[in-house]
C-alpha positions in Angstrom: -41.5 -14.7 -9.9 -41.8 -11.0 -10.2 -40.0 -10.6 -6.9 -37.2 -12.9 -8.1 -36.8 -10.9 -11.4 -36.7 -7.6 -9.5 -34.2 -9.0 -7.1 -32.0 -10.3 -9.9 -32.2 -6.9 -11.7 -31.2 -5.2 -8.4 -28.3 -7.5 -8.0 -27.1 -6.9 -11.6 -27.5 -3.2 -11.1 -25.5 -3.3 -7.9 -22.7 -5.2 -9.6 -22.6 -2.8 -12.5 -22.6 0.1 -10.1 -19.7 -1.5 -8.2 -17.7 -1.7 -11.5 -18.3 1.9 -12.3 -17.4 2.9 -8.7 -14.2 0.8 -9.0 -13.2 2.7 -12.2 -14.0 6.0 -10.4 -11.8 5.1 -7.4 -9.0 4.1 -9.7 -9.2 7.4 -11.5 -9.1 9.3 -8.1 -6.0 7.3 -7.1 -4.3 7.8 -10.4 -4.6 11.6 -10.0 -3.5 11.3 -6.4 -0.4 9.4 -7.4 0.7 12.0 -9.8 -0.1 14.9 -7.4 1.8 13.4 -4.5 4.8 12.2 -6.5 5.2 15.1 -9.0 3.3 18.2 -8.1 2.5 18.7 -4.4 5.2 20.0 -2.0 6.3 17.5 0.7 4.5 19.4 3.4 1.1 18.6 1.8 1.8 14.9 1.4 0.0 13.8 4.6 -3.1 16.0 4.5 -3.6 15.3 0.8 -3.4 11.6 1.3 -5.8 11.7 4.3 -8.2 13.7 2.2 -8.0 11.1 -0.6 -8.7 8.3 2.0 -11.9 10.1 3.2 -13.0 10.6 -0.5 -12.6 6.9 -1.6 -14.1 5.6 1.6 -17.1 7.8 1.1 -17.3 6.5 -2.5 -17.1 2.9 -1.5 -19.7 3.2 1.2 -22.3 3.7 -1.5 -21.8 0.1 -2.4 -20.1 -1.7 0.5 -20.7 -2.1 4.2 -18.1 -1.5 6.9 -17.4 -5.2 7.3 -16.8 -5.6 3.6 -14.3 -2.8 3.8 -12.5 -4.5 6.7 -13.5 -1.9 9.2 -14.2 -4.2 12.1 -12.8 -7.0 14.3 -10.4 -4.5 15.7 -9.2 -6.8 18.5 -8.5 -9.7 16.1 -6.8 -7.2 13.7 -4.6 -5.9 16.5 -3.6 -9.4 17.5 -2.6 -10.4 13.9 -1.0 -7.0 13.4 1.0 -7.2 16.6 2.4 -10.6 15.5 3.4 -9.1 12.2 5.1 -6.1 13.9 7.3 -8.4 16.0 8.1 -10.8 13.1 9.0 -7.8 10.9 11.2 -6.3 13.5 13.0 -9.6 14.0 13.6 -10.2 10.3 14.8 -6.7 9.6 17.1 -6.7 12.6 18.6 -10.0 11.3 19.1 -8.4 7.9 20.7 -5.3 9.5 23.2 -7.6 11.3 24.2 -9.3 8.0 26.9 -7.4 6.0 25.6 -8.7 2.7 22.0 -7.6 3.4 23.0 -4.5 5.4 23.8 -2.7 2.1 20.2 -3.0 1.0 19.3 -0.4 3.6 21.5 2.3 1.9 19.2 4.9 0.4 20.0 8.5 -0.5 16.4 9.6 0.2 17.0 9.1 3.9 18.3 12.4 5.1 18.0 15.0 7.8 18.3 14.8 11.6 16.5 13.0 14.3 13.4 15.2 14.1 13.1 14.3 10.4 13.4 10.6 11.3 10.6 10.9 13.9 8.4 12.7 11.5 8.9 10.1 8.8 8.4 7.0 11.0 5.6 8.4 13.2 3.6 10.7 10.9 4.5 10.6 7.2 4.7 6.8 6.8 1.7 5.8 9.0 -0.7 8.6 8.1 0.6 9.6 4.6 1.7 6.3 3.0 0.3 3.4 4.9 -3.2 4.8 5.6 -3.9 5.6 1.9 -2.3 2.4 0.5 -4.1 0.1 2.9 -7.5 1.7 2.6 -7.2 1.9 -1.2 -5.6 -1.5 -2.0 -6.6 -3.7 0.9 -10.0 -2.2 1.7 -11.9 -0.2 -1.0 -10.6 -1.8 -4.2 -10.7 -5.4 -3.1 -14.2 -4.9 -1.6 -15.6 -3.4 -4.8 -13.9 -5.9 -7.1 -15.0 -8.8 -4.9 -18.7 -8.0 -5.5 -18.2 -9.1 -9.1 -15.2 -11.4 -9.1 -15.0 -12.8 -5.6 -12.4 -12.2 -2.9 -9.5 -13.9 -4.5 -9.8 -12.3 -7.9 -10.7 -9.0 -6.2 -7.4 -9.2 -4.2 -5.5 -10.0 -7.4 -6.9 -7.0 -9.2 -6.1 -4.7 -6.2 -2.6 -6.1 -5.9 -1.8 -5.6 -9.6 -3.0 -2.0 -9.2 -0.8 -1.7 -6.1 2.2 -2.7 -8.2 1.3 -0.1 -10.8 0.9 2.5 -8.0 4.7 2.2 -7.4 5.8 3.0 -11.0 6.5 6.7 -10.3 8.4 6.2 -7.1 10.5 3.4 -8.7 11.7 5.6 -11.6 14.6 6.9 -9.5 15.3 3.6 -7.6 18.6 2.9 -9.3 19.8 6.4 -8.6 19.0 6.6 -4.9 20.0 3.0 -4.0 23.5 1.9 -4.8 22.6 -1.8 -4.6 19.8 -1.3 -7.1 22.1 0.6 -9.4 24.7 -2.3 -9.2 22.1 -5.0 -9.8 19.9 -3.3 -12.5 22.5 -1.0 -14.1 22.2 2.5 -15.2 20.5 4.2 -18.2 17.1 3.6 -19.6 17.5 -0.2 -19.5 18.4 -0.3 -15.9 15.5 2.1 -15.0 13.1 -0.2 -16.9 14.2 -3.3 -15.1 14.1 -1.5 -11.7 10.5 -0.4 -12.4 9.5 -3.9 -13.4 11.1 -5.3 -10.3 9.3 -2.7 -8.1 5.9 -3.5 -9.8 6.3 -7.3 -9.3 7.7 -7.0 -5.8 4.9 -4.6 -4.5 2.3 -6.7 -6.3 3.4 -9.8 -4.3 3.5 -7.7 -1.1 0.0 -6.5 -1.9 -1.2 -10.1 -2.2 0.3 -10.9 1.1 -1.3 -8.0 2.8 -4.7 -8.8 1.2 -4.3 -12.3 2.7 -3.6 -10.8 6.1 -6.5 -8.4 5.9 -9.0 -11.1 5.0 -7.6 -13.7 7.3 -7.8 -11.3 10.2 -11.1 -9.8 9.0 -9.7 -6.4 9.8 -7.8 -3.7 7.8 -5.9 -2.9 11.1 -3.8 -6.1 10.8 -2.4 -5.2 7.3 -2.0 -1.6 8.4 0.2 -2.6 11.4 2.2 -4.9 9.3 2.7 -2.3 6.6 3.7 0.4 9.2 6.2 -2.0 10.7 7.8 -2.8 7.4 8.1 0.8 6.2 8.9 2.6 9.5 11.4 0.0 10.9 12.9 -0.2 7.4 13.3 3.5 7.2 14.8 3.7 10.7 17.4 1.0 9.8 18.1 2.8 6.5 18.7 6.0 8.5 21.1 4.2 10.9 23.0 2.7 8.0 23.2 5.9 6.0 24.2 8.1 8.9 27.0 5.8 10.2 
């Protein structure tokens, strides 16, 4: 009986500790979001985000094992991710070929020459954007939240936070994308609608990537799918904008 009580107390303590660790990770990510979107120069974007990844993984490892975090089943993850890369490339290529959808790729943030393009799709997006977002919202936060709420609720919590993560980048959405400006309109009202759209859209994307991560049992799968979406999308936006 004493052993059962001690075990129960240990379990409750672990759960409570996981909740506090979740709050701590969210705080680190909130600071990181402001730093990378409003304060740091572009040249520090990748090293800053890599440092944040190392920090939150170290924090989560005090409560979660590598398997809980999705660091494993690499072959299975590569298989799932490879399928996602091909499917994403096909879907985006079809969109690029359709005049009505083609305009969605227009984005004033896509600028510079070929070297800038290569830097964006091969370094900044995979190591700066995808690495942090996948580790934070498909690995660390779901694993910590799942200890108290289960995998499904943990994924929902992480995905809602993923939507909120995109508030700052979405503030200028209707300025840099002409389609967004036409759809949402200008002014404060248009900006608010664009931000809400971005939050909901990225929250749903977060749920999808959480499903991929848990179905494949590897964070590698959602990483590859995320890289394909962003890097191929950026490449197509570059082609549309520069033609």
